[in-house]
C-alpha positions in Angstrom: 118.9 111.1 82.7 120.5 114.4 81.6 123.2 115.8 83.8 122.3 119.2 85.2 118.8 118.3 86.3 118.8 118.4 90.1 118.3 115.2 91.9 118.6 112.8 89.0 121.1 110.0 89.6 123.2 109.5 86.5 124.2 105.9 86.2 124.1 103.0 83.8 123.4 99.4 84.6 126.3 97.0 84.1 126.1 95.7 80.5 124.2 98.7 79.3 120.7 97.8 80.5 118.8 95.6 82.9 115.2 94.4 83.4 113.0 96.7 85.4 109.8 95.3 87.0 108.4 98.3 88.8 108.7 102.1 89.4 108.2 103.3 92.9 107.5 107.0 93.9 107.6 108.2 97.5 106.7 111.9 98.3 106.8 113.5 101.7 105.2 116.9 102.3 106.2 118.2 105.7 103.7 121.1 105.7 100.8 118.6 106.0 102.9 115.7 107.4 101.8 113.6 104.4 103.6 110.6 102.9 102.4 109.3 99.6 103.6 106.3 97.8 102.8 104.7 94.4 104.1 101.6 92.7 103.5 101.1 89.0 104.4 98.0 87.0 107.0 98.8 84.3 105.0 97.1 81.6 102.3 99.7 82.3 104.8 102.5 82.1 105.9 101.3 78.6 102.3 101.9 77.4 102.7 105.6 78.1 101.3 107.6 75.1 103.8 110.5 75.9 106.5 109.5 73.4 108.5 107.5 75.9 108.6 110.2 78.6 107.3 109.4 82.1 105.8 112.5 83.6 104.9 112.8 87.2 102.9 116.1 87.0 99.9 116.2 89.2 97.9 119.2 90.5 97.6 117.5 93.9 101.3 116.6 94.2 103.2 119.9 93.3 106.5 118.3 94.4 106.5 116.3 91.2 105.9 119.2 88.7 108.5 119.2 86.0 109.9 115.7 86.8 110.4 113.9 83.5 112.3 110.7 83.0 112.3 108.7 79.7 111.7 105.0 79.5 115.1 104.8 77.9 116.6 106.5 81.0 115.0 103.9 83.3 116.1 100.9 81.1 119.7 102.2 80.8 119.9 102.8 84.6 118.4 99.5 85.5 117.1 98.8 89.0 118.0 101.4 91.6 117.6 105.0 92.6 116.5 107.3 89.8 115.6 110.6 91.6 116.3 112.0 95.0 115.0 115.6 95.2 114.4 117.9 98.1 112.6 121.2 97.5 113.2 124.5 99.3 110.0 123.9 101.4 111.4 120.6 102.7 109.3 118.4 100.5 111.1 115.3 99.4 110.7 113.0 96.3 112.3 109.6 95.8 111.8 107.6 92.6 113.4 104.2 92.2 113.0 101.1 90.1 113.4 97.4 90.8 
């Protein structure tokens, strides 16, 4: 997680890395009063063909455009909050691992 990117929580798990079981994404869009949530097993994330980068881009969920976190970022951080981002329109994105 590179410093300077808004919302990313820079931290490292004690001991350098920790086991992660799942990635959770929660998106709230106030304009349509919609709450979306997704949980993905981390073993599936590791199969990503995108050179170790987890991208959350989706045409239906504009709040996630440009959000990129590497698998290494997630493993180094260990379980906990990875991203807490609120857009100018009030939309909110939370991403965490456990």
